[in-house]
Every structure is written in structure tokens, then in C-alpha cells.
All heavy atoms as atom14 arrays in JSON, in Angstrom:
{
  "sequence": "MERAAQNHGVEVTCILDEEGGYGYGMEQRNHPSDAWPQEAGKWLRNYGWTSTR",
  "atom14_mask": [
    [1, 1, 1, 1, 1, 1, 1, 1, 0, 0, 0, 0, 0, 0],
    [1, 1, 1, 1, 1, 1, 1, 1, 1, 0, 0, 0, 0, 0],
    [1, 1, 1, 1, 1, 1, 1, 1, 1, 1, 1, 0, 0, 0],
    [1, 1, 1, 1, 1, 0, 0, 0, 0, 0, 0, 0, 0, 0],
    [1, 1, 1, 1, 1, 0, 0, 0, 0, 0, 0, 0, 0, 0],
    [1, 1, 1, 1, 1, 1, 1, 1, 1, 0, 0, 0, 0, 0],
    [1, 1, 1, 1, 1, 1, 1, 1, 0, 0, 0, 0, 0, 0],
    [1, 1, 1, 1, 1, 1, 1, 1, 1, 1, 0, 0, 0, 0],
    [1, 1, 1, 1, 0, 0, 0, 0, 0, 0, 0, 0, 0, 0],
    [1, 1, 1, 1, 1, 1, 1, 0, 0, 0, 0, 0, 0, 0],
    [1, 1, 1, 1, 1, 1, 1, 1, 1, 0, 0, 0, 0, 0],
    [1, 1, 1, 1, 1, 1, 1, 0, 0, 0, 0, 0, 0, 0],
    [1, 1, 1, 1, 1, 1, 1, 0, 0, 0, 0, 0, 0, 0],
    [1, 1, 1, 1, 1, 1, 0, 0, 0, 0, 0, 0, 0, 0],
    [1, 1, 1, 1, 1, 1, 1, 1, 0, 0, 0, 0, 0, 0],
    [1, 1, 1, 1, 1, 1, 1, 1, 0, 0, 0, 0, 0, 0],
    [1, 1, 1, 1, 1, 1, 1, 1, 0, 0, 0, 0, 0, 0],
    [1, 1, 1, 1, 1, 1, 1, 1, 1, 0, 0, 0, 0, 0],
    [1, 1, 1, 1, 1, 1, 1, 1, 1, 0, 0, 0, 0, 0],
    [1, 1, 1, 1, 0, 0, 0, 0, 0, 0, 0, 0, 0, 0],
    [1, 1, 1, 1, 0, 0, 0, 0, 0, 0, 0, 0, 0, 0],
    [1, 1, 1, 1, 1, 1, 1, 1, 1, 1, 1, 1, 0, 0],
    [1, 1, 1, 1, 0, 0, 0, 0, 0, 0, 0, 0, 0, 0],
    [1, 1, 1, 1, 1, 1, 1, 1, 1, 1, 1, 1, 0, 0],
    [1, 1, 1, 1, 0, 0, 0, 0, 0, 0, 0, 0, 0, 0],
    [1, 1, 1, 1, 1, 1, 1, 1, 0, 0, 0, 0, 0, 0],
    [1, 1, 1, 1, 1, 1, 1, 1, 1, 0, 0, 0, 0, 0],
    [1, 1, 1, 1, 1, 1, 1, 1, 1, 0, 0, 0, 0, 0],
    [1, 1, 1, 1, 1, 1, 1, 1, 1, 1, 1, 0, 0, 0],
    [1, 1, 1, 1, 1, 1, 1, 1, 0, 0, 0, 0, 0, 0],
    [1, 1, 1, 1, 1, 1, 1, 1, 1, 1, 0, 0, 0, 0],
    [1, 1, 1, 1, 1, 1, 1, 0, 0, 0, 0, 0, 0, 0],
    [1, 1, 1, 1, 1, 1, 0, 0, 0, 0, 0, 0, 0, 0],
    [1, 1, 1, 1, 1, 1, 1, 1, 0, 0, 0, 0, 0, 0],
    [1, 1, 1, 1, 1, 0, 0, 0, 0, 0, 0, 0, 0, 0],
    [1, 1, 1, 1, 1, 1, 1, 1, 1, 1, 1, 1, 1, 1],
    [1, 1, 1, 1, 1, 1, 1, 0, 0, 0, 0, 0, 0, 0],
    [1, 1, 1, 1, 1, 1, 1, 1, 1, 0, 0, 0, 0, 0],
    [1, 1, 1, 1, 1, 1, 1, 1, 1, 0, 0, 0, 0, 0],
    [1, 1, 1, 1, 1, 0, 0, 0, 0, 0, 0, 0, 0, 0],
    [1, 1, 1, 1, 0, 0, 0, 0, 0, 0, 0, 0, 0, 0],
    [1, 1, 1, 1, 1, 1, 1, 1, 1, 0, 0, 0, 0, 0],
    [1, 1, 1, 1, 1, 1, 1, 1, 1, 1, 1, 1, 1, 1],
    [1, 1, 1, 1, 1, 1, 1, 1, 0, 0, 0, 0, 0, 0],
    [1, 1, 1, 1, 1, 1, 1, 1, 1, 1, 1, 0, 0, 0],
    [1, 1, 1, 1, 1, 1, 1, 1, 0, 0, 0, 0, 0, 0],
    [1, 1, 1, 1, 1, 1, 1, 1, 1, 1, 1, 1, 0, 0],
    [1, 1, 1, 1, 0, 0, 0, 0, 0, 0, 0, 0, 0, 0],
    [1, 1, 1, 1, 1, 1, 1, 1, 1, 1, 1, 1, 1, 1],
    [1, 1, 1, 1, 1, 1, 1, 0, 0, 0, 0, 0, 0, 0],
    [1, 1, 1, 1, 1, 1, 0, 0, 0, 0, 0, 0, 0, 0],
    [1, 1, 1, 1, 1, 1, 1, 0, 0, 0, 0, 0, 0, 0],
    [1, 1, 1, 1, 1, 1, 1, 1, 1, 1, 1, 0, 0, 0]
  ],
  "atom14_positions": [
    [[109.43, 157.94, 27.94], [108.69, 156.97, 27.19], [107.49, 156.51, 27.99], [106.39, 156.41, 27.45], [109.61, 155.79, 26.84], [108.93, 154.73, 26.07], [108.74, 155.15, 24.37], [109.83, 154.02, 23.6], [0.0, 0.0, 0.0], [0.0, 0.0, 0.0], [0.0, 0.0, 0.0], [0.0, 0.0, 0.0], [0.0, 0.0, 0.0], [0.0, 0.0, 0.0]],
    [[107.71, 156.22, 29.28], [106.6, 155.78, 30.13], [105.5, 156.84, 30.17], [104.32, 156.54, 29.97], [107.11, 155.49, 31.55], [106.02, 155.07, 32.51], [106.54, 154.92, 33.93], [107.6, 155.46, 34.26], [105.85, 154.25, 34.71], [0.0, 0.0, 0.0], [0.0, 0.0, 0.0], [0.0, 0.0, 0.0], [0.0, 0.0, 0.0], [0.0, 0.0, 0.0]],
    [[105.88, 158.08, 30.42], [104.88, 159.15, 30.51], [104.17, 159.37, 29.18], [102.96, 159.59, 29.13], [105.53, 160.45, 30.98], [104.47, 161.54, 31.19], [105.03, 162.74, 31.87], [105.31, 162.35, 33.25], [106.17, 162.99, 34.03], [106.82, 164.03, 33.59], [106.36, 162.59, 35.26], [0.0, 0.0, 0.0], [0.0, 0.0, 0.0], [0.0, 0.0, 0.0]],
    [[104.9, 159.3, 28.09], [104.28, 159.48, 26.76], [103.24, 158.4, 26.51], [102.15, 158.69, 26.01], [105.35, 159.45, 25.68], [0.0, 0.0, 0.0], [0.0, 0.0, 0.0], [0.0, 0.0, 0.0], [0.0, 0.0, 0.0], [0.0, 0.0, 0.0], [0.0, 0.0, 0.0], [0.0, 0.0, 0.0], [0.0, 0.0, 0.0], [0.0, 0.0, 0.0]],
    [[103.55, 157.17, 26.88], [102.58, 156.08, 26.71], [101.34, 156.35, 27.56], [100.21, 156.23, 27.08], [103.21, 154.75, 27.08], [0.0, 0.0, 0.0], [0.0, 0.0, 0.0], [0.0, 0.0, 0.0], [0.0, 0.0, 0.0], [0.0, 0.0, 0.0], [0.0, 0.0, 0.0], [0.0, 0.0, 0.0], [0.0, 0.0, 0.0], [0.0, 0.0, 0.0]],
    [[101.55, 156.71, 28.82], [100.43, 156.99, 29.71], [99.58, 158.15, 29.19], [98.35, 158.1, 29.26], [100.94, 157.3, 31.12], [101.55, 156.11, 31.8], [102.29, 156.47, 33.06], [102.69, 157.61, 33.28], [102.48, 155.47, 33.93], [0.0, 0.0, 0.0], [0.0, 0.0, 0.0], [0.0, 0.0, 0.0], [0.0, 0.0, 0.0], [0.0, 0.0, 0.0]],
    [[100.22, 159.18, 28.65], [99.5, 160.33, 28.12], [98.61, 159.96, 26.93], [97.68, 160.69, 26.61], [100.47, 161.44, 27.71], [101.1, 162.14, 28.89], [100.62, 162.04, 30.02], [102.19, 162.83, 28.65], [0.0, 0.0, 0.0], [0.0, 0.0, 0.0], [0.0, 0.0, 0.0], [0.0, 0.0, 0.0], [0.0, 0.0, 0.0], [0.0, 0.0, 0.0]],
    [[98.92, 158.84, 26.3], [98.13, 158.38, 25.16], [97.24, 157.19, 25.51], [96.75, 156.47, 24.64], [99.05, 158.02, 23.98], [99.62, 159.24, 23.34], [100.8, 159.82, 23.76], [99.15, 160.0, 22.33], [101.04, 160.88, 23.02], [100.05, 161.02, 22.15], [0.0, 0.0, 0.0], [0.0, 0.0, 0.0], [0.0, 0.0, 0.0], [0.0, 0.0, 0.0]],
    [[97.05, 156.95, 26.82], [96.15, 155.91, 27.27], [96.68, 154.5, 27.12], [95.92, 153.54, 27.14], [0.0, 0.0, 0.0], [0.0, 0.0, 0.0], [0.0, 0.0, 0.0], [0.0, 0.0, 0.0], [0.0, 0.0, 0.0], [0.0, 0.0, 0.0], [0.0, 0.0, 0.0], [0.0, 0.0, 0.0], [0.0, 0.0, 0.0], [0.0, 0.0, 0.0]],
    [[98.0, 154.37, 26.99], [98.61, 153.05, 26.84], [99.09, 152.59, 28.21], [99.84, 153.3, 28.89], [99.81, 153.1, 25.86], [100.5, 151.76, 25.78], [99.34, 153.57, 24.49], [0.0, 0.0, 0.0], [0.0, 0.0, 0.0], [0.0, 0.0, 0.0], [0.0, 0.0, 0.0], [0.0, 0.0, 0.0], [0.0, 0.0, 0.0], [0.0, 0.0, 0.0]],
    [[98.64, 151.4, 28.63], [99.12, 150.85, 29.9], [100.57, 150.45, 29.74], [100.95, 149.86, 28.73], [98.27, 149.66, 30.31], [96.85, 150.04, 30.66], [96.1, 148.92, 31.31], [96.7, 148.2, 32.14], [94.93, 148.76, 30.98], [0.0, 0.0, 0.0], [0.0, 0.0, 0.0], [0.0, 0.0, 0.0], [0.0, 0.0, 0.0], [0.0, 0.0, 0.0]],
    [[101.38, 150.78, 30.71], [102.81, 150.54, 30.61], [103.35, 150.08, 31.95], [102.83, 150.44, 33.0], [103.53, 151.83, 30.12], [103.35, 152.96, 31.1], [105.0, 151.58, 29.87], [0.0, 0.0, 0.0], [0.0, 0.0, 0.0], [0.0, 0.0, 0.0], [0.0, 0.0, 0.0], [0.0, 0.0, 0.0], [0.0, 0.0, 0.0], [0.0, 0.0, 0.0]],
    [[104.37, 149.24, 31.9], [105.1, 148.83, 33.09], [106.55, 149.25, 32.89], [107.15, 148.93, 31.88], [105.04, 147.3, 33.28], [103.68, 146.92, 33.41], [105.81, 146.87, 34.52], [0.0, 0.0, 0.0], [0.0, 0.0, 0.0], [0.0, 0.0, 0.0], [0.0, 0.0, 0.0], [0.0, 0.0, 0.0], [0.0, 0.0, 0.0], [0.0, 0.0, 0.0]],
    [[107.08, 149.98, 33.85], [108.46, 150.45, 33.76], [109.28, 149.77, 34.85], [108.93, 149.83, 36.03], [108.51, 151.97, 33.93], [110.16, 152.65, 33.79], [0.0, 0.0, 0.0], [0.0, 0.0, 0.0], [0.0, 0.0, 0.0], [0.0, 0.0, 0.0], [0.0, 0.0, 0.0], [0.0, 0.0, 0.0], [0.0, 0.0, 0.0], [0.0, 0.0, 0.0]],
    [[110.34, 149.09, 34.45], [111.23, 148.42, 35.4], [112.61, 149.04, 35.22], [113.18, 149.01, 34.13], [111.29, 146.91, 35.14], [109.9, 146.3, 35.31], [112.31, 146.25, 36.07], [109.8, 144.85, 34.9], [0.0, 0.0, 0.0], [0.0, 0.0, 0.0], [0.0, 0.0, 0.0], [0.0, 0.0, 0.0], [0.0, 0.0, 0.0], [0.0, 0.0, 0.0]],
    [[113.14, 149.61, 36.29], [114.45, 150.23, 36.26], [115.41, 149.4, 37.09], [115.13, 149.08, 38.25], [114.39, 151.66, 36.82], [113.42, 152.59, 36.11], [113.35, 153.92, 36.85], [113.82, 152.79, 34.67], [0.0, 0.0, 0.0], [0.0, 0.0, 0.0], [0.0, 0.0, 0.0], [0.0, 0.0, 0.0], [0.0, 0.0, 0.0], [0.0, 0.0, 0.0]],
    [[116.55, 149.04, 36.51], [117.56, 148.26, 37.21], [118.75, 149.15, 37.53], [119.1, 150.05, 36.77], [118.04, 147.1, 36.33], [116.95, 146.05, 36.13], [116.27, 145.71, 37.11], [116.78, 145.59, 34.99], [0.0, 0.0, 0.0], [0.0, 0.0, 0.0], [0.0, 0.0, 0.0], [0.0, 0.0, 0.0], [0.0, 0.0, 0.0], [0.0, 0.0, 0.0]],
    [[119.39, 148.88, 38.66], [120.55, 149.67, 39.06], [121.75, 149.44, 38.15], [122.59, 150.31, 37.99], [120.95, 149.34, 40.49], [119.93, 149.82, 41.52], [120.36, 149.53, 42.94], [121.58, 149.44, 43.19], [119.49, 149.4, 43.79], [0.0, 0.0, 0.0], [0.0, 0.0, 0.0], [0.0, 0.0, 0.0], [0.0, 0.0, 0.0], [0.0, 0.0, 0.0]],
    [[121.85, 148.25, 37.59], [122.96, 147.92, 36.7], [122.4, 147.43, 35.38], [121.26, 147.0, 35.3], [123.82, 146.8, 37.29], [124.54, 147.17, 38.56], [125.37, 146.01, 39.07], [126.01, 145.33, 38.25], [125.37, 145.78, 40.28], [0.0, 0.0, 0.0], [0.0, 0.0, 0.0], [0.0, 0.0, 0.0], [0.0, 0.0, 0.0], [0.0, 0.0, 0.0]],
    [[123.2, 147.47, 34.39], [122.77, 146.97, 33.09], [123.55, 147.66, 31.99], [124.72, 147.94, 32.14], [0.0, 0.0, 0.0], [0.0, 0.0, 0.0], [0.0, 0.0, 0.0], [0.0, 0.0, 0.0], [0.0, 0.0, 0.0], [0.0, 0.0, 0.0], [0.0, 0.0, 0.0], [0.0, 0.0, 0.0], [0.0, 0.0, 0.0], [0.0, 0.0, 0.0]],
    [[122.87, 147.97, 30.95], [123.5, 148.6, 29.81], [122.57, 148.48, 28.63], [121.36, 148.56, 28.78], [0.0, 0.0, 0.0], [0.0, 0.0, 0.0], [0.0, 0.0, 0.0], [0.0, 0.0, 0.0], [0.0, 0.0, 0.0], [0.0, 0.0, 0.0], [0.0, 0.0, 0.0], [0.0, 0.0, 0.0], [0.0, 0.0, 0.0], [0.0, 0.0, 0.0]],
    [[123.15, 148.25, 27.48], [122.34, 148.08, 26.28], [122.98, 147.04, 25.4], [124.15, 146.7, 25.57], [122.18, 149.4, 25.53], [123.48, 149.94, 25.01], [123.9, 149.65, 23.72], [124.31, 150.7, 25.81], [125.11, 150.1, 23.24], [125.52, 151.17, 25.34], [125.9, 150.88, 24.06], [127.1, 151.34, 23.58], [0.0, 0.0, 0.0], [0.0, 0.0, 0.0]],
    [[122.2, 146.51, 24.49], [122.74, 145.55, 23.54], [122.99, 144.16, 24.1], [123.78, 143.41, 23.55], [0.0, 0.0, 0.0], [0.0, 0.0, 0.0], [0.0, 0.0, 0.0], [0.0, 0.0, 0.0], [0.0, 0.0, 0.0], [0.0, 0.0, 0.0], [0.0, 0.0, 0.0], [0.0, 0.0, 0.0], [0.0, 0.0, 0.0], [0.0, 0.0, 0.0]],
    [[122.33, 143.8, 25.2], [122.57, 142.51, 25.8], [121.93, 141.35, 25.04], [122.4, 140.24, 25.11], [122.07, 142.47, 27.25], [122.91, 143.27, 28.19], [122.43, 144.42, 28.76], [124.19, 142.86, 28.49], [123.2, 145.16, 29.63], [124.98, 143.6, 29.36], [124.47, 144.75, 29.93], [125.24, 145.46, 30.78], [0.0, 0.0, 0.0], [0.0, 0.0, 0.0]],
    [[120.82, 141.62, 24.4], [120.11, 140.5, 23.78], [119.72, 139.51, 24.85], [119.12, 139.88, 25.85], [0.0, 0.0, 0.0], [0.0, 0.0, 0.0], [0.0, 0.0, 0.0], [0.0, 0.0, 0.0], [0.0, 0.0, 0.0], [0.0, 0.0, 0.0], [0.0, 0.0, 0.0], [0.0, 0.0, 0.0], [0.0, 0.0, 0.0], [0.0, 0.0, 0.0]],
    [[120.08, 138.26, 24.67], [119.72, 137.23, 25.65], [120.93, 136.81, 26.5], [120.84, 135.89, 27.29], [119.16, 136.01, 24.93], [117.94, 136.3, 24.07], [116.54, 136.92, 25.0], [115.88, 135.39, 25.6], [0.0, 0.0, 0.0], [0.0, 0.0, 0.0], [0.0, 0.0, 0.0], [0.0, 0.0, 0.0], [0.0, 0.0, 0.0], [0.0, 0.0, 0.0]],
    [[122.05, 137.48, 26.33], [123.26, 137.12, 27.07], [123.1, 137.39, 28.56], [122.59, 138.43, 28.96], [124.46, 137.92, 26.55], [125.76, 137.54, 27.2], [126.93, 138.3, 26.61], [126.8, 138.89, 25.53], [127.99, 138.29, 27.25], [0.0, 0.0, 0.0], [0.0, 0.0, 0.0], [0.0, 0.0, 0.0], [0.0, 0.0, 0.0], [0.0, 0.0, 0.0]],
    [[123.52, 136.47, 29.37], [123.47, 136.61, 30.82], [124.8, 137.19, 31.29], [125.85, 136.65, 31.0], [123.22, 135.26, 31.49], [121.9, 134.62, 31.08], [120.7, 135.39, 31.61], [120.53, 135.55, 32.81], [119.88, 135.89, 30.7], [0.0, 0.0, 0.0], [0.0, 0.0, 0.0], [0.0, 0.0, 0.0], [0.0, 0.0, 0.0], [0.0, 0.0, 0.0]],
    [[124.75, 138.31, 32.03], [125.96, 138.97, 32.5], [125.99, 139.14, 34.02], [126.72, 139.96, 34.54], [126.12, 140.33, 31.83], [126.31, 140.21, 30.34], [126.63, 141.54, 29.74], [126.9, 141.38, 28.31], [127.38, 142.35, 27.57], [127.64, 143.51, 28.08], [127.59, 142.14, 26.29], [0.0, 0.0, 0.0], [0.0, 0.0, 0.0], [0.0, 0.0, 0.0]],
    [[125.13, 138.39, 34.71], [125.06, 138.47, 36.16], [124.68, 139.87, 36.64], [125.23, 140.38, 37.61], [126.36, 138.0, 36.82], [126.15, 137.6, 38.26], [125.07, 137.16, 38.63], [127.17, 137.75, 39.08], [0.0, 0.0, 0.0], [0.0, 0.0, 0.0], [0.0, 0.0, 0.0], [0.0, 0.0, 0.0], [0.0, 0.0, 0.0], [0.0, 0.0, 0.0]],
    [[123.76, 140.52, 35.93], [123.22, 141.82, 36.29], [121.72, 141.66, 36.52], [121.09, 140.75, 35.97], [123.43, 142.84, 35.17], [124.84, 143.23, 34.96], [125.32, 143.6, 33.73], [125.89, 143.32, 35.8], [126.6, 143.9, 33.82], [126.97, 143.74, 35.07], [0.0, 0.0, 0.0], [0.0, 0.0, 0.0], [0.0, 0.0, 0.0], [0.0, 0.0, 0.0]],
    [[121.12, 142.58, 37.27], [119.66, 142.52, 37.43], [118.92, 142.55, 36.08], [117.85, 141.97, 35.94], [119.33, 143.76, 38.25], [120.59, 144.04, 39.01], [121.7, 143.63, 38.08], [0.0, 0.0, 0.0], [0.0, 0.0, 0.0], [0.0, 0.0, 0.0], [0.0, 0.0, 0.0], [0.0, 0.0, 0.0], [0.0, 0.0, 0.0], [0.0, 0.0, 0.0]],
    [[119.53, 143.19, 35.09], [118.89, 143.28, 33.77], [118.81, 141.93, 33.06], [118.11, 141.8, 32.05], [119.62, 144.3, 32.89], [120.98, 143.92, 32.73], [0.0, 0.0, 0.0], [0.0, 0.0, 0.0], [0.0, 0.0, 0.0], [0.0, 0.0, 0.0], [0.0, 0.0, 0.0], [0.0, 0.0, 0.0], [0.0, 0.0, 0.0], [0.0, 0.0, 0.0]],
    [[119.48, 140.91, 33.58], [119.4, 139.57, 32.98], [117.97, 139.03, 32.98], [117.63, 138.16, 32.19], [120.27, 138.57, 33.74], [121.77, 138.81, 33.55], [122.15, 139.6, 32.67], [122.55, 138.18, 34.3], [0.0, 0.0, 0.0], [0.0, 0.0, 0.0], [0.0, 0.0, 0.0], [0.0, 0.0, 0.0], [0.0, 0.0, 0.0], [0.0, 0.0, 0.0]],
    [[117.13, 139.56, 33.86], [115.77, 139.04, 34.0], [114.79, 139.65, 33.0], [113.62, 139.29, 32.99], [115.25, 139.3, 35.42], [0.0, 0.0, 0.0], [0.0, 0.0, 0.0], [0.0, 0.0, 0.0], [0.0, 0.0, 0.0], [0.0, 0.0, 0.0], [0.0, 0.0, 0.0], [0.0, 0.0, 0.0], [0.0, 0.0, 0.0], [0.0, 0.0, 0.0]],
    [[115.27, 140.53, 32.1], [114.32, 141.21, 31.21], [113.51, 140.27, 30.34], [112.31, 140.54, 30.12], [115.0, 142.31, 30.39], [115.7, 141.84, 29.16], [117.04, 141.62, 29.02], [115.12, 141.55, 27.89], [117.31, 141.19, 27.76], [116.15, 141.14, 27.03], [113.82, 141.57, 27.4], [115.92, 140.76, 25.71], [113.6, 141.19, 26.08], [114.65, 140.8, 25.26]],
    [[114.05, 139.16, 29.83], [113.19, 138.3, 29.0], [112.01, 137.72, 29.78], [110.89, 137.66, 29.27], [114.13, 137.18, 28.52], [115.49, 137.78, 28.6], [115.45, 138.66, 29.82], [0.0, 0.0, 0.0], [0.0, 0.0, 0.0], [0.0, 0.0, 0.0], [0.0, 0.0, 0.0], [0.0, 0.0, 0.0], [0.0, 0.0, 0.0], [0.0, 0.0, 0.0]],
    [[112.24, 137.33, 31.03], [111.16, 136.8, 31.85], [110.14, 137.9, 32.17], [108.93, 137.66, 32.14], [111.71, 136.2, 33.16], [112.53, 134.96, 32.97], [113.96, 135.24, 32.52], [114.48, 136.35, 32.66], [114.61, 134.23, 31.97], [0.0, 0.0, 0.0], [0.0, 0.0, 0.0], [0.0, 0.0, 0.0], [0.0, 0.0, 0.0], [0.0, 0.0, 0.0]],
    [[110.62, 139.1, 32.47], [109.72, 140.21, 32.76], [108.89, 140.58, 31.53], [107.7, 140.86, 31.63], [110.5, 141.43, 33.26], [111.15, 141.22, 34.61], [110.17, 140.92, 35.72], [109.04, 141.45, 35.7], [110.52, 140.14, 36.62], [0.0, 0.0, 0.0], [0.0, 0.0, 0.0], [0.0, 0.0, 0.0], [0.0, 0.0, 0.0], [0.0, 0.0, 0.0]],
    [[109.51, 140.56, 30.37], [108.79, 140.85, 29.13], [107.72, 139.8, 28.89], [106.6, 140.12, 28.49], [109.76, 140.92, 27.95], [0.0, 0.0, 0.0], [0.0, 0.0, 0.0], [0.0, 0.0, 0.0], [0.0, 0.0, 0.0], [0.0, 0.0, 0.0], [0.0, 0.0, 0.0], [0.0, 0.0, 0.0], [0.0, 0.0, 0.0], [0.0, 0.0, 0.0]],
    [[108.04, 138.54, 29.16], [107.07, 137.46, 29.0], [105.88, 137.63, 29.92], [104.73, 137.44, 29.52], [0.0, 0.0, 0.0], [0.0, 0.0, 0.0], [0.0, 0.0, 0.0], [0.0, 0.0, 0.0], [0.0, 0.0, 0.0], [0.0, 0.0, 0.0], [0.0, 0.0, 0.0], [0.0, 0.0, 0.0], [0.0, 0.0, 0.0], [0.0, 0.0, 0.0]],
    [[106.14, 138.01, 31.18], [105.05, 138.26, 32.12], [104.15, 139.38, 31.6], [102.93, 139.28, 31.67], [105.61, 138.68, 33.49], [106.23, 137.58, 34.29], [106.67, 138.17, 35.61], [107.76, 137.36, 36.25], [108.28, 138.03, 37.47], [0.0, 0.0, 0.0], [0.0, 0.0, 0.0], [0.0, 0.0, 0.0], [0.0, 0.0, 0.0], [0.0, 0.0, 0.0]],
    [[104.76, 140.44, 31.1], [104.0, 141.58, 30.59], [103.14, 141.16, 29.4], [101.96, 141.5, 29.34], [104.96, 142.71, 30.2], [104.28, 143.96, 29.8], [103.86, 144.97, 30.62], [103.93, 144.35, 28.47], [103.27, 145.95, 29.87], [103.31, 145.6, 28.55], [104.09, 143.76, 27.23], [102.83, 146.27, 27.43], [103.62, 144.44, 26.11], [103.01, 145.67, 26.22]],
    [[103.72, 140.41, 28.49], [102.97, 139.96, 27.31], [101.79, 139.1, 27.71], [100.67, 139.26, 27.18], [103.89, 139.19, 26.36], [104.94, 140.02, 25.63], [105.95, 139.11, 24.96], [104.28, 140.94, 24.61], [0.0, 0.0, 0.0], [0.0, 0.0, 0.0], [0.0, 0.0, 0.0], [0.0, 0.0, 0.0], [0.0, 0.0, 0.0], [0.0, 0.0, 0.0]],
    [[102.0, 138.17, 28.65], [100.9, 137.31, 29.11], [99.83, 138.12, 29.84], [98.64, 137.91, 29.64], [101.43, 136.18, 30.0], [102.13, 135.08, 29.21], [102.5, 133.9, 30.09], [103.42, 134.26, 31.18], [104.74, 134.41, 31.03], [105.3, 134.25, 29.84], [105.5, 134.72, 32.06], [0.0, 0.0, 0.0], [0.0, 0.0, 0.0], [0.0, 0.0, 0.0]],
    [[100.26, 139.06, 30.68], [99.34, 139.87, 31.46], [98.37, 140.66, 30.57], [97.21, 140.83, 30.91], [100.12, 140.81, 32.36], [99.24, 141.54, 33.33], [98.41, 140.93, 34.01], [99.4, 142.85, 33.42], [0.0, 0.0, 0.0], [0.0, 0.0, 0.0], [0.0, 0.0, 0.0], [0.0, 0.0, 0.0], [0.0, 0.0, 0.0], [0.0, 0.0, 0.0]],
    [[98.85, 141.11, 29.42], [98.01, 141.91, 28.53], [97.43, 141.09, 27.38], [96.86, 141.64, 26.44], [98.8, 143.13, 28.02], [99.02, 144.12, 29.14], [100.21, 144.14, 29.83], [98.0, 144.98, 29.53], [100.39, 145.02, 30.88], [98.18, 145.86, 30.57], [99.38, 145.88, 31.25], [99.54, 146.74, 32.3], [0.0, 0.0, 0.0], [0.0, 0.0, 0.0]],
    [[97.56, 139.76, 27.48], [96.91, 138.88, 26.52], [97.58, 138.81, 25.16], [96.95, 138.37, 24.19], [0.0, 0.0, 0.0], [0.0, 0.0, 0.0], [0.0, 0.0, 0.0], [0.0, 0.0, 0.0], [0.0, 0.0, 0.0], [0.0, 0.0, 0.0], [0.0, 0.0, 0.0], [0.0, 0.0, 0.0], [0.0, 0.0, 0.0], [0.0, 0.0, 0.0]],
    [[98.84, 139.18, 25.07], [99.54, 139.14, 23.79], [100.05, 137.74, 23.47], [100.35, 137.45, 22.31], [100.7, 140.13, 23.78], [100.23, 141.53, 23.71], [100.0, 142.38, 24.76], [99.89, 142.27, 22.53], [99.55, 143.58, 24.3], [99.48, 143.54, 22.94], [99.9, 141.96, 21.18], [99.07, 144.5, 22.02], [99.5, 142.93, 20.28], [99.1, 144.18, 20.7]],
    [[100.19, 136.9, 24.48], [100.66, 135.53, 24.24], [100.12, 134.63, 25.35], [99.84, 135.1, 26.44], [102.2, 135.45, 24.2], [102.57, 134.1, 23.89], [102.85, 135.86, 25.49], [0.0, 0.0, 0.0], [0.0, 0.0, 0.0], [0.0, 0.0, 0.0], [0.0, 0.0, 0.0], [0.0, 0.0, 0.0], [0.0, 0.0, 0.0], [0.0, 0.0, 0.0]],
    [[99.98, 133.38, 25.04], [99.52, 132.43, 26.05], [100.6, 131.43, 26.4], [100.37, 130.52, 27.18], [98.27, 131.69, 25.55], [98.58, 130.98, 24.38], [0.0, 0.0, 0.0], [0.0, 0.0, 0.0], [0.0, 0.0, 0.0], [0.0, 0.0, 0.0], [0.0, 0.0, 0.0], [0.0, 0.0, 0.0], [0.0, 0.0, 0.0], [0.0, 0.0, 0.0]],
    [[101.78, 131.57, 25.81], [102.86, 130.63, 26.09], [103.43, 130.87, 27.46], [103.33, 131.96, 28.0], [103.97, 130.73, 25.03], [104.49, 132.06, 25.05], [103.47, 130.38, 23.66], [0.0, 0.0, 0.0], [0.0, 0.0, 0.0], [0.0, 0.0, 0.0], [0.0, 0.0, 0.0], [0.0, 0.0, 0.0], [0.0, 0.0, 0.0], [0.0, 0.0, 0.0]],
    [[104.07, 129.83, 28.0], [104.65, 129.95, 29.34], [106.03, 130.46, 29.31], [106.83, 130.62, 28.66], [104.66, 128.6, 30.02], [103.26, 128.11, 30.25], [103.26, 127.05, 31.26], [103.24, 125.72, 30.62], [103.31, 124.63, 31.3], [103.45, 124.64, 32.58], [103.26, 123.47, 30.7], [0.0, 0.0, 0.0], [0.0, 0.0, 0.0], [0.0, 0.0, 0.0]]
  ]
}
């Protein structure tokens, strides 16, 4: 997915966590993947998609 985006000129940030899974939503499970909402927010702000904190 990352390479496909880059091949089409789309800036992308890829974050890989050692632990996690799928279907977490906003549930905190004491895994590194728990930080995804904050990371997504940083990405959105960085590319000007939102101005909220």
C-alpha cells in the first residue's frame, strides 16, 4: 500500500508496530498500536486536513 501510494505521487507515512492486530477501533489494549489515533491526528494536521488538536 505504501509503495502504491508513492508510485502515484501520494505522500504517505507508514508506521509498523511489533504488536497489534486488527479491529481495535479506539480500545486500548496496552499495545504499541494503541497510539494509532494520535498518530493519525498528527498526520492529518501535518497535511492540512484538520486544524483540531
